[in-house]
N, C-alpha and C positions, 0 to 999 in steps of 0.2 A: 310799328313802334309805339309805345305809350307816350302819353303827353307830359310834359314837365310841369311838376307842381311849383308854381311860382313862389310859394312860401317856404319852400326846403331850404336848408342852409346851402347846399350846392347852387341852387338857382339864384338865391341872393347874392352868393359870391360871385357868380358869373356876371350878374347885372352890374354889380359894383366894379368889376374888372373892365367891362366894356364902356363904362362911364368916365372912368378915370383911371389914368396911369399909377396914381399913387397906390392902388389896389392890385398892381402887377403880381405880387405873391399869390393871390387868389387862384391864379391859373396853375401854379405848381402844386397847391393843395387839391384843386380839381383833377389834374393828371394823376396825382397820387391816389385818388380814390378808385381810379380805374384797376388797380391792383388789389383791391379789398372786395371780397366777394359780397359783403354785406351792402356795398355802395356802388358796385360796378354797373348795374342796370341804369341807375340814374345818371352816373358819371358819362356813360356812353352818350345819352342824350344831351347832356349839358355841354360836354367838350366839342362834340360836333355841331352843336348850336353857335358855340363861341366862334369857331373856326369858319362856320359858313358866313357869318356875320363879318368877320375881319375880311375875307375873300371879297365880299360885296363892297366893302368900303375901299378896298385896294390901296388907299393911302397909308393904312395902318401897316401894310406889310412892307412899304418902301420908305419907312420913317427912320429916325435915328436908331430906334432899337430894332430895326429889322433882323439883324442877325438872332438875336434872342428870341424873336418871335418865330422865325423860320425854324430855329432848332426845337422849339416846342411844337410846331406843326409837324415835323418830321417824328418827333417823340409821340403824338398822338396817334399817327399812323402805325408806328410800331407797337404801341400798347393795344390798339384796336385789332391789329393783325394777330397779336398774340391771343386775343380773346376767342378767336375762331377756333381755337383748340379746346374751349371750355363750352360744354354741351348746353349749359344753362344760359350763356350770353352770345353764343355764336351767330344766331339769327340777328338780334339787334345790331351786332358788331358788323356783320356783312352788310347790313342795309345802311348803316352809318358811313362804311367805307366807300360805297357807291354813291351816297349822297354828297360826300366830300370830293369824290372824283368828278362827279357832274358840275359841281360849283367850281371847282379849279379849272374845268375846261371852259365854263363860262366866263370866269373871271381869272384869268392866268396871272401868276406871281410874276412871270417874266414879261416885261413891257413889250418886247418883241413880237409876242404872241397874241397881242390883244386886237389886232386887226385881221387876223386869219384864224380859221379853224384850228382848234387845239384839243388834243386829247393827251392827258397826262399819263404818258406811257409808262414811266418809271415807277409811278405810284401804283398803277395797274400791275405792274410786275410783282409788286409786295403782295398783292391779294392772290397772285396766280401760284406764288411760291408756298403759300399757306394751303390754297386749295388742292395743289397736287400733293397732299400729304396725308398719310393715315390717320395723323393726330387731328385732322380736321374734317374727318368723314362722318359728318353728321347730317340728317335730313334738313335741318335749319340752314346750314351752310349752302348745301346742293339746291335746296328750293329757291333761296334768294338769289344765288348765282345765276341759275337756269333762268329766272324771270328777267335778269337785267341782260342777258344775252340775247333776248329778243329785239334790243337795240342793235341796229346794223353796226354802227361803229364799235361797240363793244365785241360783238361776234368777229368782226373784222380784225381787231387788235388781239384778240384771243388767238386766233390762228396764226397771227403774224408773230406772237411772242412764244407760242408753246414750243417750237423746235429748241429753243434755249432751255426750256424747263426740262424737256425730255433727255437731253443730254446728260443731266445730272442724275436720272433715275437709273440705279443698277438693275441689270436683268436678272441677277439673282434674288431680288426682292420680289417674290411672286405676288404677295399681297398688294404690294405698291403698283406693279405692273398691271394687275387685274383692276385696280381702282382706276388708273389712269386709262385704260381701255374702255372701261364704262363712260368716263368724262367725255373721252373724245367721241364716243359714239352718241352721247347726248347733246353735245353743242352743235347747233346747225352751222354748215359751211355756207357763206353766202354765194349766191350764183353770180354769174356775170349780169343776169338781167336785174337782180336785186341791187347791185352796185350801181348801175347806170342811172337809175332813178330813185333816189331815196327821199321820201317824204320827211318834213321836219319833225313829226311825231315820232319817227323811228331813229331818231339820234339822241343819245343821252346827253352829249355836250353841244347840242345846237344853240346857237345865239344869233339873234337877229341883227343885220347890218354887218355880217362878217363874210369872208369868203366861204364858198361852200365845200364841204367834205368831199374830196375827190379820191377815193380809193382805187386801187389797181388790182384788178382781177388776177392778172399774171403773177403778181405778188403773192396772192392767196394760194395760187397753184404751185408756185415755187415751194412755199411752206408746207404745203399737203404733202408734195413730194418727198421733202426732207423728213417729215413726220413718218411717212410710210417706210422710208429707207431706215429710219431708227426702229421702228416696230419690227421690221423683218430682222434685224440684227439681234433682237432679243431671243429669237428662236423659241417662241412661246410653245408650251406643251399642253395637253390635256384641255381643261376648260379655257384657260387663256387663249389657246390655238383657235378654239371655236368663237371666242369673241373677237379675235382678230380677223377671222373669215367674215362675220357679220359686220364688222366695221368697214372692211374693204368693199363688200357687196352694197351696203346700205348708205355709206356715206363718202368714202374716199374715191372709189372708181370713177365716178363722173367728172371729178376735178384733176385727174391725172393727165399729164400731157400725152402719154402714150399708154392707155389702159390695157392694150393687147400684151405689154411687158409682164402683166400679172398672170398670164395663162399658166407658166410654169409652176407658179406658187399655188394656183388653183389645182392643177393637176397632181402635184404632189401631195396636196392636202386630202385628196380622195383616199390615198393609202394610210395617211397619218391619221386622219380623223374619221371614224365611221359616221354615217349620216344619223344613226339613231342608236345609241348603246342600250336602250331599254330591252330587258330580256323577258319577253312575253311568256316564256315557257317555264320561268322559275316560279314555284310556288310560295317561296319564303319572300315577302315584299321586300326585306332588307337587302336581298340579294339581287333585285330586279334591275338595280342601277337607275332607278326612276329619278332621283335626285341628280344624278350626273348627266341625265337627259335634259331635264329642266324643260323649258317651252321655248328655247331660242330657235328651234327648228320651225316650230308654228309660226313665232313672230316673223321670221325672215321670209316665209311663205306669203305674208300679207304683201309683199312686193311682187308677188309672181305675175308673169306676162298675162295669165289667163284670168279675167275677171272672176270667172266661176270658182277658182282655186283661191284667190284672195279674199273673196267674199265668204268662202266656207270656214276659214280660219279667223275671222274678225270677231268671233264670240270671245276670244281672250281679252279683248279690250273693255268687255262689259264688266261692271263691278259685279261681285258675288252677291247673290240673293241675301236678303235681311231673315228670311224665314227658312226653316228647315223644310226639305222636300220628303213626302211620305212615300217611300219605295215599297212598302208592304204590300200594295196591290200589285206590283210588279213581281216580287219575289215569290208571292204565294200563288204560282202558277204551274201548269202540267202541259205535256203535249196535247193531251185530248182538249183541255180548255182553249189552247192556241188555235187548234184545228176547227173547234166549234166557233170560235170568234171569227176566224178569217173565212168560214163558209158563209156566214151571215152577211158578209159586206156584198153590198150591191156593186157590180162591175158593169160598165157601159158595154153593150153589144158592138161587137165588130163585124163589118160585112166579109163574107167568106166567099162570095161569088158575085158575078156581074149582073146575073138576072135572077129574079125570083124563081126558085124551082118549082114545077109542078108534078115532078115525077122523078124516078131515078135515072131517067135517060139524060144524056148530055144536052145542053141548050143548043139552039139552033145556030147560034152565032159561032164565028171561028176564033173567039177570043183565046179561049182555052188551048186550041192547038197552036195558036201563034206564040203563045207565052211558054209552053212545055213541050218537049219532044216526047211523046207516049212510046215511041218505038225503041228509045233508049232504054 
């Protein structure tokens, strides 16, 4: 995020508001600036800065005008969440929401949560509602969200709350189902080992002198089981069916209570989805189904049990070359040139006998007779 210009009108209004209650109306003007495309970028920075400071002060949110402050705090969350659907502002808005989430976790509004670990789950649900939406399907949103799910507590509450989100997704909306499958595959599911010993730097809402975060892995398993049940009810077809298979094999299966129960689904999928729809015999590139094939088959092979196979397909993770390759030397060839090139290659000599031959007679040893039956 960009830095705030201290001499801008919004920054001056924010400073006046924080210094004195007689400038309370400044907050209303700052929040209104979030609705204006000309001032939204700066208003994101200024409004989040204001409430970060208020959360740190604590007393400001439990004073006589607490109801008004809380209403405006909820309002800024609503406005920032709406900006997730605006491509020009979605990245800064996503970052601001997670920063506010972290600060409220460290400085809870609720006094009962001040001595224990606290994650603002209801606020997080506001982010999730927008995140699972085709209206917020922008790289800026996904990149920021993926970065914050590297925190174990964020990833944990993501999987705990996703079942509620999926219940609202209609299976008839194939575009939204496809987006949802991509999200589920991308966000890591915390393992039991990761939840047992969490370092402080892997928690977004960590605060010293508070009780430790104690997540329950069985809760994650139950939620993953519910998610998988919902995905099955969607009865996905074509490309979404393929995404469902990859989701199951790469992410979901290790966390199911009884993974063997998925065998029927896997067997049915063998007939429902061909392994590779690419038609190599088709001369017309538009009819080869290359786009339908994609690279998901190769990507799934990266998790193959044989290291030789997984290494062979690792090339798809490499960035594309910056320079063009000259294929003219390869294209301008013939069978004669290929034969001539191969005939000039030096080949290591291999032993064809046990003893150095001195004549056409068989050697004196019995190795040959022991290894081969000449009478046959």
